[in-house]
C-alpha positions in Angstrom: 114.0 88.2 251.7 115.0 85.6 249.1 114.0 86.2 245.5 114.5 83.1 243.4 113.0 81.1 240.6 109.8 79.0 241.1 111.4 75.6 240.6 114.2 76.5 243.0 111.7 77.6 245.6 110.0 74.3 245.7 113.0 72.0 244.9 114.7 72.9 248.2 112.4 70.3 249.7 112.8 67.7 246.9 116.5 67.9 245.9 119.9 68.2 247.7 118.5 66.4 250.8 115.9 69.1 251.4 113.5 66.8 253.1 116.3 65.1 255.1 117.4 68.5 256.3 113.9 69.4 257.3 113.4 66.1 259.2 116.8 66.6 260.9 115.7 70.0 262.1 112.5 68.5 263.6 114.6 65.9 265.4 116.9 68.7 266.7 113.9 70.8 267.7 115.0 73.7 265.4 112.6 76.3 264.1 113.0 77.9 260.7 111.1 80.8 259.1 111.8 82.6 255.8 110.1 85.2 253.6 110.7 84.7 249.9 109.4 86.0 246.5 109.5 84.8 242.9 111.5 86.1 240.0 108.9 85.2 237.4 105.3 84.2 237.0 104.8 80.6 238.3 102.0 78.4 239.5 102.3 76.2 242.6 99.9 73.4 243.1 98.9 71.8 246.4 100.3 68.3 247.1 97.0 66.7 246.1 96.8 68.6 242.8 100.0 67.3 241.2 97.9 65.6 238.4 97.1 69.2 237.1 100.7 70.0 236.4 100.7 68.8 232.8 97.5 70.8 232.1 99.2 74.1 233.0 102.5 73.2 231.5 100.8 72.8 228.1 99.8 76.4 228.5 103.5 77.3 228.8 103.2 78.2 232.5 105.9 77.2 234.8 104.3 74.9 237.4 105.6 73.3 240.6 104.0 71.2 243.3 104.2 72.3 246.9 105.0 69.8 249.7 102.0 71.2 251.5 98.3 71.1 250.6 95.8 73.8 249.6 94.8 75.1 246.2 96.5 76.7 243.2 98.6 79.9 243.8 99.9 82.3 241.2 103.3 83.5 242.2 105.2 86.5 241.0 102.8 89.1 242.5 103.1 87.9 246.0 105.4 87.5 249.0 105.5 84.0 250.3 106.6 82.4 253.6 107.5 79.0 255.0 107.7 78.0 258.6 108.9 74.7 259.9 108.3 73.9 263.6 108.9 70.7 265.7 106.2 69.5 267.9 106.6 70.3 271.6 104.5 70.5 274.7 102.8 73.7 273.5 102.1 72.5 270.0 101.4 68.8 270.2 98.3 69.4 268.1 99.4 70.8 264.7 96.2 72.8 264.3 97.3 74.9 267.4 100.4 76.0 265.6 98.2 76.9 262.5 95.9 79.0 264.7 98.9 80.6 266.5 100.5 81.8 263.2 97.1 83.1 262.1 96.8 85.1 265.3 100.3 86.6 264.8 99.2 87.8 261.4 96.1 89.2 262.9 98.2 91.2 265.5 100.4 92.4 262.6 97.5 93.7 260.5 95.9 95.3 263.5 99.1 97.1 264.3 99.2 98.3 260.6 95.7 99.8 261.0 93.5 97.1 259.5 91.0 96.8 262.3 88.5 94.8 260.1 90.8 91.8 259.4 89.4 88.6 260.8 90.5 85.0 261.2 88.3 82.6 259.2 86.4 79.9 261.1 85.3 78.2 257.9 86.1 74.5 258.1 84.7 73.6 254.7 86.8 73.6 251.5 84.2 75.3 249.5 86.4 76.2 246.5 84.9 77.0 243.1 85.9 74.0 241.0 86.7 74.2 237.3 87.3 71.4 234.9 89.3 68.6 236.5 89.1 69.8 240.0 91.2 73.0 239.4 90.7 75.6 242.1 92.4 78.8 243.2 93.5 79.1 246.8 92.3 82.7 247.3 88.7 82.1 246.2 87.4 81.5 249.7 89.0 81.9 253.2 89.2 78.6 255.0 90.0 77.8 258.6 92.4 80.3 260.2 93.2 82.2 257.0 93.0 86.0 257.2 90.3 87.9 255.4 88.3 91.2 255.3 84.6 90.7 254.8 85.2 87.4 253.0 88.1 88.6 250.8 91.2 86.6 251.6 94.4 88.5 252.3 96.6 85.7 253.8 96.5 82.1 252.4 98.1 79.2 254.4 98.5 75.5 254.1 100.5 72.9 256.1 101.8 69.4 256.1 102.4 67.2 259.1 105.5 65.0 259.1 105.8 61.7 260.8 109.2 62.7 262.2 107.4 65.1 264.5 107.0 68.5 262.9 104.9 70.8 260.7 105.8 72.7 257.5 103.6 75.7 256.9 103.5 77.6 253.6 101.6 80.8 252.8 101.3 83.8 250.5 100.2 87.4 250.6 99.6 89.3 247.4 101.4 92.6 246.9 99.4 93.4 243.8 97.4 91.3 241.4 96.9 91.2 237.6 93.2 90.2 237.3 93.2 90.0 233.5 96.3 87.7 233.4 94.9 85.6 236.2 91.6 85.1 234.3 93.5 83.9 231.3 95.5 81.4 233.4 92.8 80.1 235.8 89.8 80.5 233.6 88.0 82.3 236.4 86.2 85.5 235.6 87.8 88.7 236.8 84.6 89.7 238.7 84.9 86.5 240.8 88.6 87.1 241.5 88.0 90.8 242.5 85.4 89.6 245.0 87.7 87.0 246.5 91.0 88.6 247.4 92.8 91.7 248.6 96.4 92.9 248.1 98.7 94.9 250.3 98.8 97.7 247.8 95.0 98.0 247.8 95.2 98.4 251.6 98.2 100.8 251.4 100.5 98.5 253.4 104.2 98.4 252.7 105.8 95.0 252.3 108.9 95.7 254.4 106.8 97.0 257.3 104.5 94.0 257.3 107.5 91.6 257.2 109.3 93.3 260.1 106.3 93.6 262.4 105.2 90.0 261.7 108.7 88.7 262.6 108.7 90.7 265.8 105.3 89.3 266.7 106.2 85.8 265.8 109.3 85.6 268.0 108.1 87.7 270.9 106.0 86.4 273.8 
């Protein structure tokens, strides 16, 4: 598990040849997966939300832009993951990889005793929009994200590269400060509480989830 600063987490793709290394890995048919966390409170914006960075920076909140899509995420209370995977005969369609990773999370939660976890089939981005298109990733489960009765527990987004591979990012909250999130996102606490679940609320230990998921991910 890596525990590093927000800017460093994202800049691995933007500096020091990060993108070149990723594209080289696709060409060489190499798979990479990592769990990581954040040393301090930080916002990450989806690739299409980069115009919102200045808005949050004016509020003195460290803000980075992910190379993948999706909505705003608050980091510092979560465990995040990234998964890069080259196309092959089994995953020529990127959405198949997305569904496959979701299924591996479903297996993991079921093994941990959460029998009510489901994979979302919602294809509509029905996020609550505030101001200039700001939206929080965990408000609604979208296609292949994990949820319990509509409350999201795993968020995911991906990006397809022309070089022949997929980069998938995701986050799972360990705990959540609803009051602080309301201040940052300008979304009422009651809305947030009806939108997401944390591992602590489900009495799941972080290390156990990480280990079981990795076993599921790389086993047949």
